[in-house]
C-alpha positions as CSV (number, residue, x, y, z in Angstrom):
1,M,-30.8,52.9,-80.9
2,E,-30.0,51.1,-77.7
3,I,-31.0,47.8,-76.2
4,G,-33.6,48.1,-73.4
5,A,-34.0,46.0,-70.3
6,S,-36.3,43.6,-72.1
7,G,-33.6,43.0,-74.8
8,A,-35.5,44.8,-77.5
9,W,-34.1,47.8,-79.5
10,Q,-35.3,51.1,-78.3
11,L,-34.8,54.7,-79.5
12,T,-32.7,57.0,-77.4
13,V,-34.3,60.0,-75.9
14,A,-32.4,62.3,-78.2
15,E,-33.6,60.3,-81.3
16,K,-37.3,60.4,-80.1
17,Q,-37.0,64.2,-79.7
18,R,-35.4,64.6,-83.1
19,R,-38.2,62.6,-84.8
20,K,-40.9,64.6,-83.0
21,R,-39.2,67.9,-83.9
22,Y,-39.1,67.0,-87.6
23,N,-42.5,65.2,-87.7
24,L,-40.9,61.9,-88.6
25,C,-42.4,58.4,-88.2
26,D,-41.7,57.1,-84.7
27,Y,-41.1,53.6,-86.0
28,C,-39.0,54.0,-89.2
29,G,-38.0,57.7,-89.2
30,D,-39.6,58.5,-92.6
31,A,-41.2,61.9,-93.2
32,K,-43.9,60.6,-95.6
33,H,-46.2,59.1,-92.9
34,D,-46.7,58.8,-89.1
35,V,-46.4,55.7,-86.9
36,L,-50.1,54.8,-87.3
37,N,-49.7,54.5,-91.1
38,C,-46.2,53.0,-91.2
39,P,-45.9,50.2,-93.7
40,L,-43.0,48.7,-91.8
41,R,-44.6,48.5,-88.4
42,P,-45.9,45.0,-87.6
43,A,-49.6,44.7,-86.9
44,R,-50.6,43.8,-83.4
45,Q,-52.2,40.5,-83.2
46,A,-53.8,40.7,-79.7
47,P,-54.3,43.5,-77.2
48,R,-51.6,43.8,-74.6
49,F,-53.9,44.0,-71.6
50,N,-57.3,42.5,-71.0
51,R,-58.9,45.0,-68.6
52,Q,-62.1,43.1,-67.9
53,A,-63.3,42.2,-64.5
54,V,-65.9,39.6,-63.6
55,M,-67.6,39.8,-60.2
56,T,-70.0,37.3,-58.8
57,Y,-72.1,37.6,-55.7
58,E,-73.7,34.8,-53.7
59,F,-76.5,35.6,-51.3
60,E,-77.7,33.2,-48.8
61,A,-81.4,33.1,-48.3
62,Q,-82.4,34.0,-44.7
63,T,-84.7,31.6,-43.1
64,E,-87.5,32.7,-40.7
65,S,-85.9,30.7,-37.8
66,E,-82.8,32.9,-37.9
67,P,-83.1,36.3,-36.2
68,E,-82.3,39.4,-38.2
69,K,-78.8,40.7,-37.3
70,D,-79.5,44.3,-38.2
71,H,-82.2,44.9,-35.6
72,P,-81.2,45.0,-31.9
73,E,-83.2,42.7,-29.7
74,E,-85.6,44.4,-27.3
């Protein structure tokens, strides 16, 4: 393992490849389960990214005294 830019421990590329080759858990390296079923992996408490967007539109009512801008004047 090596320390990444964020200061957290990360697996080296060689170790990731070894675990993939031997079908080992990506988190703890055990052969009895995969990373999704790892008993040592901490549960996520909240999603990392919230990918929701809120859009609002405001339309101004056009009064009859204002000329329409889409039609050229004759």
